[in-house]
N, C-alpha and C positions, 0 to 999 in steps of 0.2 A: 135751706140754711147754708149749704155749701156754696150754691150759686150766689147767694147774697154776700157771703164773705169774699168770693172771687170778684164780684162787681165792685165791692168796697175797695179791694186792693187796686183795681184799675182806676177807680175814681180818685183815690188818693194820689196815684201817680200822675193822673191827668192834672189835678190841681197843682201839684208840685212843679210840673213842667209847663203849665200854661195852656195845655191843649184844651180846646173848648168843644171839640166835635163829639159825636156819639161814642159812648163807652159800652162795650159788650165783651163777652168772652173772647179770648185771643185764639186764632186758628193756627199760630205758629209756635215755635219753641226757642229756647236759649235766649237770643236777643229779645224775643217777645215775652220772656219771663220778667223782663225789667223795663220794657217800653210800654207806655200807656196806649191802649186801643190799637194794637198792631194790625188789626184787621183792616185798617184803612190803607195799608200798603199792599198792593196787589202784585202777584207774580207777573213778571214781564217776559213772556215766553219768546218774544222776538230777540232777546239778548243771547239766545243759544248760539247764534252764528257770529257773535262779536269776539274781538281779540282776547279779552280777559278770560272768557270761557275756554278758548282754544289753548291759551297759555297754561291755564290750570290743569287741563286734561293732559297736555303734553308733559308738563312737569311731573304729574303723578305717574305717567307711564315710564318716563325716564328714571324716576326713583325706583320703580319696581325692577326695571331692567338692570340698574346698577346694583341693587341689593342681590338680585339673582346671580349676576356674574361674580360678585364678591363671595357669595356663599359657595359657589361651585369652585372657584379658584383657590380661595384662602381657607374656606370652611370655618364656621364659627367655632372658636375654641370652647373647651369644656368649662373653663373657669371654675376650678375646684372649690374656690372660696364660696361659691353659690350653692354648694352641695347641701347646705343646711336647708335650703328651700324644699328639697325633696321630702323632708320629714313631714311637711304639711300636705303632700299630695293626696294621701288618703282622706284628708279632711276638707278638700276643696269643695265638694258638694255642700257640706255643712256651712262653710264660709260664704259661699254664694247664696245659700238660703238666707242667712242672716242679713247679708247686704241687701237682697231684694226685699226682705221683710221690713227692714228699717226704711228703705226707700218708699215702700208703699204706705207705711204709717206716716212718714213725713209728708207725703203727697196728700193723703186724705185729710191730714190735719190742716192743710192749706185749702181744703174744700175743692180738691182737684182729683182727676182720674188719670192714673198712670204717670202724668207729668204735670208740672205746675201750670202749664198753659191751658189745660183742658178742664175748665171749671165744671163741677158737678151740676147737672140740671136740677131744677126744682121738682118736687113731687115724688111719686113712686119711682120714677126712673133714677133720680138721684140717690134715693135710698138703696135701690138695687145695686147700682154701680159702686157706691160707697161701701155697702155691705160686702160686696164681692172682694173689694180691696182689703177690708179689715179682716175678713175670714182667711183669705189667702196669706196675708201678712202674719197673722197669729199662728197658723199652721206651719208656715215656714220657720218662724222663730222658735217654735216648740219642737220642730223636727218630726211632725206627724204627717204621715202619708205624703212624703216628699214628691214622689213621681206623679201621683194623682193631682196634688196641688199645683205642680209645675204645668201639667197639661191644662188645668183650669185657667192658669195665668196665660198660657199661650192662646187659649180660646178667648181671653179678654181682649185681644187685639181685634179680631173680626167683630166682636160685640161692640167695641168702641167705635168702629167705623160707621155703625148705624147712627151714632149720635154726633160724631165729630168729623167724619169724612176719612178719606184714605191717607192723605198727606200727614196729619198729626200722628197717626199710628205708625207710619213708616219712619217718622222722625224718632219714634220710641222703640225701634227695632232692637236696640241694644238690650233693653229690659226683656223683651221677648226671646232674644238669643240666650241670655243668661237663664231664663226659664227653660228653654229647650235643652240647655246643658244639664240642668237638674233632672230632666225627664230621661236623658240618655246615658248619663255618666254613672260610673260605679264608685261607691264610697269605701270606707274603711272595712266594711263587713265583707267585701269581695276580695278575692285573691289578687296579688300583684299582677298575675298573668291576665286576669279578667280586666283589670284597670288599664293595663298596657294595650289591650286589644280594643276596648270600647271607648275609653276616654279621648283618644286622639280624634275619633270621628265626632264625638260630642263637641269637642273643642273647635273643630272645623265649622260646624253649624253655628256655633256661638260667635266665632270670629267673623264669619260672612255677614250675619245679621247685624252685628255691631258696626262693621264697616259700612253696611248699607245705611244705617242711621247717620253716621258721620257724613257720608257722601250726600245724602238727601239734604242735610242741613247746610252743606256748602252751597247748594243750589238755592234752597228755599229761603235762606237768610241773607245771602250775599250775591251770588252770581246772577240770580234772577230777581232779586229783591234788594237792590242797593239802597233804596230809600229807607227800608227798615234798619239796615246797618248804619246809615248816616244818622238816623234818629238815636240809635243806641250810643254811637260815639259822641253825639251832642250831649247826651246825659252823662256819659262817663268818658270824657276826653283823655283820661290817663291811658286808656286802651290803645289810642292811636299813636303807636310808637314811631310812625313816620312823619308826624306833624312838624318836628323840629328840622327835618331835612329839607333842603332847598330843591331837591331833584324830584321831578314828576316824570315817571316812565310811562305810565298808562293813564295819566290824568290825575285829577284831584282825589280820586278814590283809590290811590295806590295801596294803602294799607288794607282796604276792604278786599281788593283782588289778591293781595298777598295772603291774607287770612283764609280766603276761600281756597286758594291753591294749596295752602298748608293742610287744611282739613281734607281736601280731596286726596292729597298725597298720603296722609295718615291712613285714610280709609283704604287706599289701594295697597299700601304695605301690609296693613292688618289682614286684608283678605288674601293676599299672596302668600303670607306665612314664611317669607324668606328672612333669615337672621332673626328669629322670633324674639330672642331676649333683647336684642338691640331695638327691635320694633316696639316691644312692650315699653321700654324706657322712653323712646321717642314719642309714642302715643300718650303716655301718662303725663309727660312734662307740662304741656300747656294746660291740661285740665286741672292739674294740681296747683299750678302757679296762679290760677285765677281765684282759688278759694279765698285767700285773704281779702280780695277785693269785692267778691260777690256774696260771700256769707253762706248761711245755712240753706238757702234755696238752691244754690249751686251744689252744695254738698249732697243733699238728698237727691237732687236730680241726676247726679253723676255716680252715685254709689254702684249701680249696675255696671257702668263702664269700668270703674276701678276693679270690680270683681273680674271682669273679662280680662283686663290687663294682667292681673295676678295669675289667673289660670294659664294664660299664654306663657308667662315667664316660668312658672313652676313646671308645667308639662314639658316645656322645652329642656329645662335642666334635667328633669327626670329621664327624658329620652337620651340625653348625653350620658348620664350615669349608667343607664342600661347598656348602651353601646360600649362604654368602657369596661363594664363587667363582662360583657360577651367577649371582648378582645382578650381579657385576662384569662377567661375560661378556655378560649381557643388556644392560647399560648401554652397553658398547662397541659391540655390534651395533646398538643404537638410534642412537648417534651417527654410525655409519658410513653410515646411510641418508641419501641426498641430501635437502636441505631441500625441493626441489620435490616429490619423491616423498612426503615426509611431509605436505606440503600437500594433495596429491591424495588421500591416504588419510584426511585429517582428517574428511571428511564421511561416509566409509564406516562401516558398523556395526563398532564395535570397532577402528577405524582407529588414529589417533594415541594414543588413550587406552590401547589394548591395548599399543602399543609402549612407552609410558611405564611402564606397570605391569610389563611383562615386563623 
């Protein structure tokens, strides 16, 4: 039944756009969520050595270098107005659980597995995959066996590769990264020390996998598959922000290359982790801005990524607050040392200077 619903979606899109070719489940994502029969667009691996790919990669590297230098020279300020975010830090695993659970329910309601592009197969295999999604979603929404359910969801990636191939699962690595965070992170029942020790590592795994998903999509939808991107822009010309401009820098596909470079840059910044709160804002902006244009499919598809961005912002602010509290505690400890003792340690290596610095 799920596969029939998915085929129906693709057929309706095909009739609306005039495409008369064969219609079957889509192997790609994002653009392919809205383009009929996207499987007719093949990846063009020979484009790897072309100028747009080089420009996109260089732009991403320059952005990471720039953010790294700024972070070291200026240091991202604490921004005390954001301290309220720290209150939800103990509840981040719960928030991520709800986001993943809703995403899974929304996806299975469309007759798909993990993402709207991967239609459930017919027969027992479809029932098995769909049942796995529903069970995982309900357990996450109810908060039952969070770690075990998260590990089951992580395993859903390799299971899906047997039915859909490697590339569609890699494009969904953001959901698997959020699941990995649930498996590794500590929640409100743990002590603040335990959260401060474990959650940054869990967040790192989550960030890297989410960055992988964005980077893979930059190549699979645009850099190596410009025909798919052109088809999407043909259906939704409002997305081509460069169409009114008379300037062609890289040819008629300037906006496609710009969008690919932007995605690759966002992926690199997210993985690097420099200026994390600014990075979270930059990454979230384009994905939130497209919601009014693309609707509920985009919403359910990107819920795991929204959760990733929230975790990055909250954990970064919590780290700043912990650093500020440590500085205040060190200052109090220094003032509590008797003046005579401070005078005796002044001549010792690292004596009073070390106390003042700490």
